[in-house]
C-alpha positions in Angstrom: 60.6 78.5 -76.1 59.2 78.3 -79.8 57.5 75.3 -80.7 59.1 73.2 -83.7 57.2 73.7 -87.0 54.9 71.0 -87.6 55.1 69.4 -84.3 51.7 67.8 -83.1 49.4 69.5 -80.2 49.8 66.9 -77.7 47.8 66.8 -74.5 51.1 67.1 -72.3 51.4 70.4 -73.5 48.9 71.4 -70.7 50.9 69.3 -68.1 53.9 71.1 -66.7 57.4 70.0 -67.6 59.0 69.8 -64.1 62.2 69.5 -66.2 62.4 70.0 -69.9 66.0 69.5 -70.1 65.3 65.6 -69.0 62.6 65.4 -71.7 64.8 66.5 -74.5 67.6 64.2 -73.4 65.2 61.4 -73.2 63.5 62.5 -76.9 67.2 62.3 -78.3 68.4 59.1 -77.1 65.6 57.8 -78.8 66.3 59.7 -81.7 70.2 58.4 -81.6 68.8 54.7 -81.1 66.5 55.2 -84.3 69.4 56.7 -86.5 72.1 54.0 -85.2 70.0 50.8 -85.0 66.9 51.9 -87.2 63.3 52.3 -86.2 62.3 48.8 -85.4 65.3 48.4 -82.5 63.9 51.8 -81.5 60.2 51.0 -81.1 61.2 47.4 -79.4 62.9 49.6 -76.5 60.3 51.5 -76.2 57.8 48.7 -75.7 60.2 47.2 -73.5 60.3 49.9 -71.4 56.6 50.4 -71.4 55.9 46.8 -70.3 58.6 47.2 -67.6 56.7 50.3 -66.3 53.6 48.6 -66.3 55.0 45.7 -64.0 56.5 48.6 -61.8 52.9 49.8 -61.2 53.1 53.0 -63.1 50.3 54.3 -64.5 50.5 54.3 -68.2 47.5 54.3 -71.1 47.9 50.6 -72.2 49.1 50.1 -76.3 45.8 48.6 -77.7 48.0 46.3 -80.1 51.2 44.0 -79.8 52.9 42.0 -82.6 51.4 39.0 -84.6 52.9 36.5 -82.1 51.8 34.7 -79.3 51.6 36.1 -75.8 52.7 33.4 -74.1 56.6 32.2 -75.2 57.3 28.8 -76.0 59.9 29.0 -72.9 56.7 30.1 -70.6 54.3 27.0 -71.3 53.8 24.9 -68.6 53.2 21.2 -69.1 50.0 19.2 -69.7 52.0 16.6 -67.4 51.7 19.0 -64.4 48.3 17.9 -63.8 48.9 14.6 -64.6 47.8 14.8 -68.4 48.7 12.6 -71.0 49.5 14.8 -74.2 49.7 11.5 -76.6 46.5 9.8 -74.9 44.6 13.3 -75.6 45.5 13.5 -79.4 44.3 9.9 -79.7 41.0 11.1 -78.1 40.6 13.9 -80.3 41.2 12.0 -83.1 38.2 9.6 -82.5 36.1 12.9 -81.9 37.1 14.6 -84.9 36.3 11.6 -86.9 33.1 10.9 -85.2 31.8 14.4 -85.9 32.5 14.1 -89.4 31.3 10.7 -89.9 27.8 11.8 -88.6 27.6 15.1 -90.4 28.4 12.9 -93.7 26.0 10.0 -92.8 23.5 12.6 -92.4 23.8 14.3 -95.7 22.2 11.2 -97.2 18.7 12.2 -95.9 19.4 15.7 -96.9 19.4 17.2 -93.2 23.2 18.9 -93.4 25.6 20.1 -90.7 28.5 21.4 -90.4 31.8 19.7 -90.0 35.0 22.5 -90.7 34.1 24.8 -87.3 35.1 22.0 -84.9 37.6 20.4 -87.0 39.1 23.8 -86.7 38.5 24.4 -83.1 39.0 20.6 -81.9 41.8 21.5 -79.0 40.4 24.2 -77.9 37.5 22.2 -76.8 39.0 19.1 -76.1 41.8 20.5 -73.7 39.2 22.4 -72.0 37.2 19.2 -71.2 40.7 17.3 -70.2 42.0 20.0 -68.0 40.0 23.0 -67.1 35.6 22.8 -67.3 34.1 22.0 -64.0 31.0 19.9 -63.8 28.4 19.9 -61.8 28.5 16.9 -59.5 30.8 19.1 -56.8 28.9 22.1 -56.0 25.8 21.7 -58.4 27.1 24.7 -60.3 30.6 23.8 -62.3 31.2 26.0 -65.1 28.9 27.5 -67.5 29.7 26.8 -71.4 28.7 28.5 -73.9 29.4 26.1 -77.4 29.6 27.7 -80.6 26.4 26.2 -82.0 28.4 24.7 -85.3 31.1 22.9 -83.4 28.3 21.0 -82.0 28.7 17.9 -83.8 31.8 17.5 -82.0 30.5 18.0 -78.7 28.4 15.1 -79.8 31.2 13.1 -80.9 32.6 13.3 -77.4 29.4 12.5 -75.5 29.3 9.1 -77.9 32.9 8.4 -76.8 32.6 8.6 -72.7 28.9 6.4 -73.7 26.1 9.5 -73.1 25.2 8.8 -77.0 25.2 6.0 -79.0 25.3 5.1 -82.7 21.5 5.6 -83.2 21.7 8.9 -81.5 24.2 10.2 -83.7 22.4 8.8 -86.9 19.6 10.8 -85.8 21.3 14.0 -86.2 18.9 17.1 -87.2 16.5 14.1 -87.0 14.4 14.8 -83.7 10.4 14.2 -84.7 10.6 10.6 -83.9 11.6 11.6 -80.2 15.2 9.9 -80.4 17.3 12.6 -82.2 20.0 15.4 -82.1 19.3 19.1 -82.7 21.4 20.5 -84.7 22.6 23.2 -82.5 22.8 23.6 -78.5 19.4 23.6 -78.1 18.2 23.2 -73.9 14.9 22.4 -75.0 15.6 19.8 -77.5 17.9 18.0 -75.7 17.8 19.5 -71.8 20.3 16.9 -70.4 23.3 17.9 -72.3 22.6 21.6 -73.3 22.2 24.6 -70.9 22.7 27.7 -73.2 21.6 28.0 -76.9 24.0 30.2 -78.9 23.5 29.7 -82.6 21.6 32.8 -82.6 25.2 34.2 -83.2 26.0 37.7 -81.1 23.7 36.3 -78.0 26.3 33.8 -76.5 28.8 36.3 -76.3 26.2 38.7 -74.4 24.6 36.3 -72.1 28.2 34.9 -71.3 29.0 38.2 -69.9 26.0 38.8 -68.3 25.5 35.1 -66.5 29.1 35.9 -65.2 28.0 39.2 -63.9 24.8 37.0 -62.5 27.0 34.6 -60.6 28.8 37.0 -58.9 25.1 39.0 -57.9 24.3 35.3 -56.6 27.3 35.5 -54.8 27.3 39.0 -53.4 23.6 38.8 -52.4 24.1 35.6 -50.3 21.8 33.5 -52.1 24.7 31.0 -53.3 28.5 31.0 -53.5 29.3 30.1 -56.8 32.6 32.1 -56.9 34.4 29.2 -58.4 32.3 28.8 -61.2 33.6 29.9 -64.7 32.0 31.2 -67.4 33.6 30.1 -71.1 32.2 31.2 -74.3 33.6 29.8 -77.5 32.9 32.5 -80.1 33.9 32.7 -83.7 36.0 35.8 -85.0 33.1 36.3 -87.8 30.8 36.3 -84.8 32.2 39.0 -83.2 30.8 41.5 -85.8 27.3 40.8 -84.5 26.5 44.1 -82.8 25.6 42.1 -79.5 28.5 40.2 -79.5 30.9 43.0 -78.3 27.8 45.2 -76.9 28.7 44.3 -73.0 32.7 44.3 -73.2 33.1 47.3 -70.8 30.9 45.9 -68.3 32.6 42.9 -67.9 36.0 45.3 -67.4 34.3 47.5 -65.2 32.9 44.9 -62.9 36.0 43.1 -63.1 34.4 39.9 -64.1 37.6 37.9 -64.2 35.4 34.5 -64.0 35.0 34.8 -67.1 36.8 33.9 -70.6 35.8 34.4 -74.3 37.8 31.9 -76.7 37.5 33.4 -80.0 38.6 30.7 -82.5 40.3 32.8 -85.2 40.4 30.6 -88.4 40.4 34.1 -90.4 36.8 32.8 -92.1 33.1 33.7 -91.5 30.8 31.5 -93.3 31.2 32.4 -96.6 34.5 34.2 -96.7 37.4 35.7 -95.0 36.2 37.8 -92.1 38.7 40.7 -92.7 40.4 39.4 -96.2 42.5 42.9 -96.7 42.7 43.7 -92.6 43.6 41.3 -89.8 41.0 40.5 -87.5 43.1 39.1 -84.5 45.0 42.6 -84.5 41.0 44.2 -84.3 40.1 42.2 -81.9 43.1 42.8 -79.8 42.8 46.3 -79.9 38.9 46.1 -79.2 39.3 44.0 -76.2 42.4 45.8 -74.9 40.5 49.0 -75.0 37.5 47.9 -73.5 39.6 46.6 -70.4 40.0 43.0 -70.9 42.9 40.6 -70.5 44.3 39.7 -74.0 46.1 36.5 -75.0 47.2 35.6 -78.3 47.8 31.9 -79.3 48.3 32.2 -83.1 51.3 30.0 -84.1 52.8 26.6 -82.8 56.1 25.4 -82.0 57.0 24.9 -85.6 57.3 28.5 -85.7 60.1 28.9 -82.8 62.9 28.1 -85.1 61.8 31.1 -87.5 61.5 33.5 -84.6 64.9 32.7 -83.3 66.3 33.7 -87.0 64.6 37.1 -87.0 67.4 39.1 -86.0 66.2 42.2 -87.6 62.3 42.1 -87.1 61.8 41.7 -90.6 59.6 38.4 -90.1 57.1 39.8 -87.1 56.6 42.7 -89.8 55.8 41.0 -92.4 53.4 38.7 -90.7 51.6 41.9 -89.5 50.9 43.8 -93.0 49.9 40.4 -94.9 46.5 40.3 -94.9 43.9 37.4 -93.5 43.0 36.6 -97.0 46.6 35.9 -98.3 47.5 34.0 -95.1 44.4 31.8 -95.6 45.6 31.8 -99.3 49.3 30.4 -98.0 47.7 27.2 -96.3 46.5 25.9 -99.8 49.8 27.0 -101.8 53.2 25.1 -102.3 56.2 26.3 -100.8 57.6 28.0 -103.7 54.9 30.2 -103.9 55.4 30.8 -99.8 58.8 31.5 -100.9 58.2 34.0 -103.4 55.4 35.7 -101.7 55.8 36.1 -98.5 59.8 35.8 -97.9 60.7 37.6 -101.4 59.1 40.8 -99.9 61.8 41.6 -97.9 65.9 40.4 -98.5 66.2 39.8 -94.6 63.8 37.1 -95.1 65.0 35.8 -98.5 68.2 35.0 -96.7 66.0 33.8 -93.9 64.3 31.1 -96.4 67.2 30.0 -97.5 67.9 28.4 -94.3 64.4 26.5 -94.8 63.4 23.5 -96.0 60.2 23.3 -98.0 58.9 20.6 -95.2 59.8 23.2 -92.5 57.8 26.0 -94.5 54.8 23.9 -95.4 54.4 22.6 -91.6 54.5 26.0 -91.1 52.1 27.5 -93.0 49.8 24.5 -93.3 49.8 23.0 -90.1 51.6 25.4 -87.2 49.0 27.2 -85.6 48.4 27.9 -81.9 44.9 26.8 -81.5 46.1 23.2 -82.8 48.6 22.4 -80.2 47.0 21.1 -77.1 49.9 22.8 -75.1 50.1 26.2 -76.2 45.7 25.9 -75.8 46.7 25.0 -72.0 48.8 27.6 -71.5 46.4 30.1 -72.8 43.4 28.9 -70.5 45.8 28.3 -67.1 46.7 32.1 -67.7 43.2 33.2 -67.9 42.0 31.5 -64.8 45.2 32.8 -63.2 44.7 36.6 -64.3 42.7 38.7 -61.8 40.8 41.6 -61.7 39.5 41.4 -65.3 38.0 39.2 -68.1 40.3 37.3 -70.3 39.7 37.0 -74.2 41.7 34.2 -75.8 42.6 34.8 -79.6 43.8 31.2 -81.1 44.6 31.0 -84.3 43.3 27.9 -86.3 42.4 26.7 -89.9 38.8 26.1 -90.7 38.5 22.7 -91.6 41.6 21.1 -90.3 42.7 17.6 -91.1 39.8 17.5 -93.5 42.0 17.5 -96.0 43.3 19.2 -98.9 39.1 19.7 -100.2 38.4 21.4 -97.0 41.0 23.0 -95.4 40.8 27.0 -95.7 38.4 26.6 -98.6 35.6 29.6 -98.5 33.0 27.3 -99.3 33.8 24.9 -96.6 31.0 26.0 -94.2 28.6 24.6 -97.0 30.1 21.1 -97.4 28.1 18.3 -95.6 30.5 15.6 -96.4 33.3 13.7 -97.3 34.1 11.2 -100.0 35.4 7.7 -98.9 38.8 8.8 -100.4 38.7 11.4 -98.2 37.9 9.9 -95.1 40.9 7.4 -95.9 43.3 9.9 -96.0 41.6 11.5 -92.7 41.9 8.2 -90.9 45.7 8.1 -91.9 46.5 11.5 -90.9 44.5 10.7 -87.6 46.3 7.2 -87.1 43.1 5.6 -86.0 42.8 1.9 -86.2 39.6 1.7 -88.9 40.0 -0.7 -92.0 39.1 -0.3 -95.3 36.6 -3.6 -94.8 34.5 -1.1 -92.2 33.3 1.2 -95.2 30.0 -1.2 -96.0 28.5 0.2 -99.5 30.6 3.5 -99.0 29.3 4.2 -95.8 31.6 5.4 -93.6 31.6 3.5 -90.2 31.7 5.3 -86.8 35.0 4.6 -84.4 35.3 3.5 -81.0 37.9 2.2 -79.0 35.6 0.3 -76.6 33.8 1.1 -73.4 37.1 -0.3 -71.3 39.9 1.7 -73.8 42.6 3.2 -72.3 41.3 6.4 -74.5 37.5 5.9 -72.6 39.0 5.3 -68.8 41.3 8.4 -69.3 38.3 10.6 -70.6 36.0 9.7 -67.8 38.8 9.6 -65.1 39.8 13.1 -66.0 35.9 14.7 -66.1 35.5 12.7 -62.4 38.2 14.7 -61.5 36.7 17.7 -62.7 33.3 17.2 -61.5 31.1 15.0 -63.9 30.5 15.3 -67.5 30.2 18.5 -69.4 28.5 19.9 -70.9 25.4 19.1 -69.1 22.1 20.7 -67.9 20.4 19.3 -64.6 17.3 20.5 -62.8 18.3 20.2 -59.2 15.5 18.3 -57.2 14.7 21.6 -55.3 11.3 21.9 -53.1 8.6 24.3 -54.7 8.6 27.8 -53.7 5.8 28.5 -51.1 3.1 30.8 -52.0 2.9 34.1 -50.7 0.5 34.9 -48.2 -3.4 35.2 -50.2 -3.6 38.6 -48.3 -1.0 40.2 -50.7 -3.2 39.3 -54.0 -6.4 39.8 -52.3 -5.9 43.4 -51.3 -6.4 44.7 -54.8 -9.6 42.9 -54.9 -11.5 44.9 -53.4 -10.8 47.9 -56.2 -8.9 52.0 -55.6 -12.5 53.6 -54.8 -12.3 57.0 -56.0 -8.7 57.0 -56.8 -6.8 56.7 -59.8 -4.1 53.8 -60.1 -2.2 53.0 -63.6 -2.2 49.5 -63.9 1.5 50.0 -64.3 1.8 51.5 -60.6 -0.9 48.5 -59.4 2.0 46.0 -60.7 4.9 47.7 -58.9 3.0 47.9 -55.7 2.3 44.0 -55.9 5.7 43.1 -56.5 6.8 45.8 -53.7 4.4 43.5 -51.6 6.0 40.6 -52.7 9.5 40.9 -52.2 8.6 41.6 -48.4 7.5 37.9 -48.1 10.0 36.3 -45.7 10.0 32.8 -47.5 10.6 34.1 -51.1 11.2 37.7 -50.9 14.8 37.8 -51.6 14.4 35.6 -54.7 13.0 38.5 -56.5 15.2 40.1 -59.2 13.5 43.1 -60.3 15.3 44.1 -63.6 15.2 47.8 -65.3 16.9 49.0 -68.1 16.6 52.8 -67.2 13.8 55.2 -66.3 12.9 53.1 -63.2 11.1 56.3 -62.0 9.0 56.4 -65.2 7.4 53.4 -63.8 7.3 54.5 -60.1 10.1 51.8 -59.1 12.0 54.3 -57.1 10.4 53.4 -53.9 12.0 50.3 -53.9 15.7 51.9 -54.5 16.6 52.4 -50.7 14.7 48.9 -49.7 16.2 46.9 -51.7 19.1 48.7 -53.4 20.7 48.8 -56.6 23.1 45.8 -57.2 26.9 47.3 -57.7 30.1 45.1 -57.1 31.5 48.1 -55.6 28.7 49.1 -53.5 28.1 52.9 -53.3 31.4 54.9 -53.1 29.5 58.6 -53.5 27.3 60.7 -51.8 24.2 60.7 -53.9 23.1 63.9 -54.8 19.6 63.0 -53.8 20.3 61.4 -50.3 18.4 63.8 -48.0 15.6 62.6 -49.7 12.9 59.7 -48.5 13.6 57.6 -51.7 17.4 58.2 -52.6 19.3 56.4 -55.2 21.1 53.5 -53.0 23.5 51.4 -54.7 24.7 48.5 -52.5 26.8 45.3 -53.1 23.9 43.0 -51.7 22.0 45.3 -53.8 18.5 43.4 -55.0 17.6 45.7 -58.2 19.7 45.2 -61.2 19.5 48.7 -63.0 20.9 48.3 -66.1 20.8 52.0 -67.7 19.8 52.0 -71.7 20.5 48.7 -72.8 17.2 46.6 -73.4 19.6 43.6 -74.7 21.6 43.5 -71.4 18.5 43.5 -69.3 17.4 40.6 -71.4 20.5 38.9 -71.1 20.0 39.5 -66.9 16.6 38.2 -67.2 17.8 34.7 -68.9 20.7 34.0 -66.5 18.2 34.7 -63.6 15.3 32.8 -65.2 17.3 29.6 -65.6 19.1 30.3 -61.9 16.7 26.7 -61.1 18.9 24.7 -63.8 22.1 26.6 -63.9 23.0 26.8 -60.5 19.8 24.9 -58.4 18.7 28.1 -56.9 15.0 29.4 -58.0 15.0 33.0 -58.9 12.1 34.9 -59.8 12.9 37.6 -62.4 10.7 40.6 -63.6 11.9 42.7 -66.2 9.9 46.2 -66.9 10.5 48.0 -69.8 8.9 50.4 -72.2 6.6 47.8 -74.0 7.7 49.3 -77.7 11.2 48.5 -76.7 10.7 44.6 -76.0 9.8 42.3 -78.2 10.2 44.7 -81.0 13.9 44.8 -80.4 15.1 42.4 -78.2 12.5 39.2 -79.7 15.7 37.0 -80.7 16.5 37.1 -76.7 12.9 36.1 -75.6 13.2 33.2 -78.3 16.3 32.4 -76.6 14.8 32.5 -73.3 12.1 30.2 -74.3 14.9 27.6 -75.8 16.6 28.2 -72.4 13.3 27.2 -70.3 13.6 30.3 -68.5 10.5 31.5 -66.1 9.6 34.6 -65.0 8.0 37.8 -65.6 8.1 40.2 -68.5 6.5 43.4 -68.3 5.7 45.5 -70.7 4.9 49.0 -69.4 3.7 52.5 -70.7 1.8 49.7 -73.3 -0.5 50.6 -76.8 -0.3 52.7 -79.2 -2.4 55.6 -78.3 -1.7 55.7 -74.3 2.0 57.2 -73.7 0.7 60.7 -74.3 3.2 62.6 -76.8 6.0 60.3 -77.5 4.9 59.5 -80.9 5.5 57.1 -83.5 8.6 55.1 -82.0 7.2 54.4 -78.4 3.6 53.8 -79.7 3.3 49.9 -79.1 0.6 48.5 -80.8 1.6 45.2 -81.8 4.0 43.8 -79.1 0.7 41.2 -78.4 1.1 39.9 -81.9 4.8 39.3 -81.8 4.6 37.9 -78.4 2.0 35.2 -79.7 4.7 33.8 -81.9 6.7 32.6 -79.0 5.3 29.4 -77.7 6.8 29.7 -74.2 5.2 33.1 -73.9 2.1 33.3 -71.9 0.6 36.9 -72.9 -1.5 38.9 -71.0 -3.1 42.1 -71.4 -5.0 43.0 -67.9 -7.1 46.2 -67.6 -7.7 45.8 -63.9 -5.2 45.6 -61.1 -7.2 42.7 -59.4 -6.6 40.9 -63.0 -2.9 41.8 -62.4 -2.9 40.1 -59.4 -4.9 36.9 -60.1 -2.3 36.1 -63.0 1.1 36.9 -61.5 -0.4 34.7 -58.5 -1.7 32.2 -61.0 2.0 32.5 -62.6 4.2 32.3 -59.6 1.7 28.7 -58.8 2.8 27.6 -62.3 6.4 28.4 -62.8 7.6 27.9 -58.7 5.0 26.3 -57.1 2.8 23.1 -57.1 2.3 23.0 -60.6 -0.8 20.7 -62.0 0.0 17.5 -63.6 0.8 17.8 -67.2 1.3 21.8 -66.4 4.2 23.2 -68.3 6.8 25.3 -65.5 8.9 26.1 -68.6 7.2 28.8 -69.7 7.1 32.6 -68.8 4.7 35.5 -68.7 4.0 38.7 -70.9 1.6 41.3 -68.9 1.2 44.6 -70.9 0.6 47.4 -68.2 -0.2 51.0 -68.6 0.4 54.5 -67.7 -3.1 55.7 -67.7 -4.5 56.7 -64.2 -8.1 55.2 -63.8 -10.3 54.1 -61.1 -9.3 50.5 -60.1 -13.2 48.5 -59.9 -13.7 45.6 -57.2 -13.0 42.3 -58.8 -16.4 40.7 -59.3 -17.5 37.2 -58.3 -16.8 33.9 -59.6 -14.2 35.1 -62.6 -11.0 33.8 -61.8 -11.3 31.0 -64.3 -11.8 33.7 -67.0 -9.3 36.0 -66.2 -6.5 33.1 -66.4 -8.2 31.6 -69.5 -8.5 34.9 -71.4 -12.1 35.9 -71.2 -14.8 37.1 -68.9 -18.2 39.1 -68.7 -17.3 41.7 -66.6 -20.8 43.6 -66.7 -24.1 43.8 -68.0 -26.0 47.1 -69.2 -28.3 46.0 -67.0 -25.6 45.5 -64.1 -24.2 49.1 -65.2 -27.3 50.4 -64.0 -28.3 51.4 -67.5 -32.0 51.4 -68.5 -33.3 49.8 -71.7 -36.6 48.4 -73.6 -37.4 44.7 -73.0 -36.7 44.3 -76.8 -34.0 46.5 -77.0 -30.9 45.7 -79.6 -28.0 43.7 -78.0 -24.2 43.5 -78.6 -21.2 42.3 -76.7 -18.0 44.3 -76.0 -14.6 42.7 -75.7 -12.2 45.2 -74.6 -8.5 44.3 -73.2 -6.4 46.4 -71.3 -7.0 49.9 -71.3 -9.6 49.7 -74.1 -12.1 48.2 -71.9 -12.8 51.7 -70.4 -13.4 52.8 -74.0 -15.8 50.1 -74.0 -17.4 51.1 -70.8 -17.9 54.8 -71.5 -19.5 53.2 -75.3 -21.4 51.1 -73.2 -23.1 54.0 -71.6 -23.6 56.2 -74.6 -25.4 52.9 -76.6 -27.7 52.6 -73.9 -28.4 56.5 -73.3 -28.3 57.7 -77.2 -29.3 54.9 -78.8 -31.5 52.3 -77.2 -28.9 49.8 -77.2 -27.8 47.4 -74.5 -24.3 46.5 -74.6 -22.4 43.6 -72.2 -18.7 44.3 -71.4 -16.2 41.6 -71.4 -12.9 41.6 -70.5 -10.4 39.9 -73.0 -7.2 38.9 -70.6 -5.3 37.2 -73.0 -6.9 37.0 -76.7 -3.4 34.5 -77.3 -4.4 32.2 -74.6 -8.0 32.2 -76.2 -6.5 31.2 -79.3 -4.2 28.5 -78.2 -6.7 27.1 -76.3 -9.1 26.9 -79.2 -5.9 25.4 -81.8 -5.6 22.5 -79.2 -9.1 21.6 -79.1 -9.3 21.8 -83.0 -6.2 19.2 -82.3 -8.3 17.1 -80.0 -11.4 17.1 -82.3 -8.3 15.4 -85.3 -7.8 12.7 -82.5 -11.1 11.8 -82.2 -11.9 13.5 -78.5 -14.7 15.6 -78.2 -13.6 19.6 -76.8 -14.9 22.7 -77.1 -12.5 25.7 -77.1 -13.1 27.9 -74.2 -14.0 31.2 -76.0 -17.0 29.8 -77.5 -18.1 27.9 -74.0 -18.1 31.7 -72.6 -19.8 33.3 -75.5 -22.2 30.0 -75.3 -25.8 31.7 -75.2 -25.2 35.1 -76.8 -27.2 35.6 -79.6 -26.1 39.1 -80.5 -23.3 40.2 -82.5 -19.5 40.9 -81.1 -17.4 43.7 -81.5 -13.8 43.7 -80.2 -11.8 46.5 -79.4 -7.7 46.8 -78.6 -5.5 49.3 -78.0 -3.4 47.5 -80.7 -3.5 46.5 -84.2 -7.1 44.7 -85.1 -4.9 41.7 -85.8 -4.5 40.7 -82.1 -8.1 40.4 -81.1 -8.6 39.0 -84.3 -6.8 36.1 -83.4 -9.6 34.4 -82.4 -12.3 35.5 -84.8 -12.7 31.8 -86.4 -13.8 30.2 -83.3 -16.9 32.9 -82.2 -19.8 32.0 -83.2 -21.5 35.0 -83.0 -21.4 37.9 -86.0 -17.5 39.1 -85.2 -16.0 42.4 -85.6 -12.9 44.3 -84.4 -11.2 47.8 -84.1 -8.1 48.2 -83.3 -4.9 51.1 -84.0 -3.2 50.0 -87.1 -0.9 51.8 -88.6 1.8 53.8 -87.3 1.9 55.5 -84.1 1.6 59.5 -83.8 2.5 62.3 -81.1 -0.7 63.9 -79.5 -3.3 63.6 -76.6 -4.8 59.9 -75.9 -7.9 61.8 -77.0 -7.0 62.9 -80.4 -4.7 59.7 -80.8 -7.4 57.3 -80.4 -10.1 59.3 -82.7 -7.4 59.1 -85.3 -6.9 55.4 -84.9 -11.2 55.0 -84.7 -11.0 53.3 -81.3 -12.5 55.9 -78.5 -15.7 55.0 -77.3 -17.6 57.5 -79.8 -15.9 55.6 -82.5 -17.0 51.8 -80.7 -20.8 53.2 -80.8 -20.8 53.9 -84.4 -19.2 50.3 -85.4 -21.7 48.8 -82.9 -24.9 50.5 -84.4 -23.3 49.7 -88.3 -22.8 46.1 -87.0 -26.3 45.8 -85.8 -27.8 47.9 -88.9 -26.0 45.0 -90.9 -28.5 42.7 -89.1 -31.5 44.8 -89.8 -31.9 45.8 -85.8 -31.2 49.3 -86.0 -32.2 51.7 -88.6 -29.2 52.3 -91.1 -29.5 56.3 -90.6 -28.5 55.7 -87.0 -25.0 55.0 -88.2 -24.6 58.4 -90.0 -26.5 60.1 -87.7 -23.9 58.9 -84.6 -20.8 59.8 -87.3 -22.2 63.3 -87.7 -23.4 63.7 -83.7 -19.7 62.6 -82.8 -17.8 64.3 -85.6 -16.4 61.4 -87.2 
């Protein structure tokens, strides 16, 4: 049989058709319907057939888009009353919250602090319906639900907390005025308001990503038997414009693949970004529906309010649905601001069937539909969507709720492109809003033009209803609580002490030393199960394959295949209760894992100890925004930048050569950044980190910190731990040896220099120490600078204390006290890293570093290129001494010539 001319090739052509005649009959039937009833009727029948097939369990690909109508018909909507809800009471509560959110921002505008009004105005019912009926508090199981609140909607959350008595008028008047200690942060910031906010979300894109991994971590806790949090549901409230951030959709497939039906995205589709339409010439709802359906999510569209039911009932030809699909979003936005005549002409006038429909509609009906009636503004429709999301099993749900940005704020706000930047309403606009919301606020309450806050009274029916609803759902929300959990017992000292004796003649990279330490710690009977090893990929690069069979890699499906390396000792083992989170190539996902684990002590009352090991170049440089999120969320744990340094990772080149991560880490106040040189230093730092973050912290010590350690893949002998260096390791500096203790012979009056090295650079300093003594008669003491950043912070605190009239000397000055020779610092990072402490070093200061871009070559060649190898250190030391007149100037040139520099 010859194929018809122009027939489009199909994947079905390669499959056998056991009954071509039957296939032809189906095609002919479709052609007949198309000819007799039109293509739209034929398309309707096809979709009905596909829907029926899906319901019957037939394995068919899903359609990625549905019509621009609600997923749940009005006739199928459950009643809010079924859970004891009172729609009229909830309308009054929401009216008060709308008012106070707008009043708070407007009153603050006189101080110039800004604020956002329009976002909550559009999303009010999305939040209120959840608070009244769905969002579980923490008082029942200590976990409750996790709420990721859209940052720009925070005034509405504060307004609700004011209504239920958790905030007062003074708090509201201090919105965005925190320095006095009694203010409210602009957005959800747990570090600034830790009893209310759990999750920082206004760095847009990080909220949806974190919500997915929080839902995944909840399953991890349950499957590992740490705590059953299967009742917890994660709700992420997002903007349609926010979905353009790559992080917003980066993990959609993960959520579907792992069947995270404990997760719901609620996307407020007001069709507007911060400064204009999200998709001016297209339809963002349809785009998002296809994207989420394609990723495997359940999609619920809540677009139109009840006023549209009459119009859809009149749409016997499908003309209305077709028109709704073709009108671009920017035009929908325009309809919201234009009169009925314009809508009749521009919307209905495009199709004869719609012209006839419009004749049956009054102007008031048209304006009600196009100005007011959106699915996201009607509590019964939002309630139906949320209930459907919770009842759906096997996949996460996204709710696409259409709203109007600036709803109820008046003609000057609603749907205007500039409303994100509009920070206040006039007195007349507030009075119009009062009348629209039917609030009992008199004109006399506007004193000197200042809008009053509104409250029905602490014992009013509205407040009692609100509090009763929250009590039934497990207490207030959102709420963050640090449960009174006993400190974790310290691991046995022998685990750490085993590193003090060194490695003898064996070469051990510090990356391997860290992994070995963790391998010992996870065996601890008390705390071992609380470690959460996280790796983005290349676990074998970091020597972690030994953990695979013993700890297992977490997978909700377990291991459904026979691994190719099953006959090997260190085979790839996946398990439902696996402990390792092996994320694949996603640093952003790994950081989201880390954040969820590091804050479990507050989210679930279960302390976990995450460590996330990664190529150092792909840590702070790639995910620094999430590391700020980690600090803002008060996370605790160990970030480990492995294969660190600009010259250590041979042959990998510019994109892998990290010469700056400690500098970026220094900008984060919550990050304690260390660049250890030796295995015993790593052990001492981790031991103290466990004490500080998870154990009996000293009085006044900040537990809400995390550690960043750089470790190297350069195998070298690990020395034994010198006596009395513990304080210096933790403070950031100690003398590792002197020229004399290193066994070097010098004259009595030999010139002297102090070599400060961090990380792998200390080995270059040690070689330079020998060269200086043996070839130039110069004595050098070598110091290990475990943390330039902690030295700087201590010095800054000392400076601040002096300004308060307190006598305090920076640790770096005390450590170098009595040293009368110059100081030369060197690291495998840009010079700016050691130069952090230069102003507090009283001695003559100089530094070397790997400034510039990295390059592919051997370690030796790269170090010579950057001028940080031992010979370069010798020349720099001689130059520093020559400037002081302690060695002849000719020695510098002689050394350059000798070493070929």
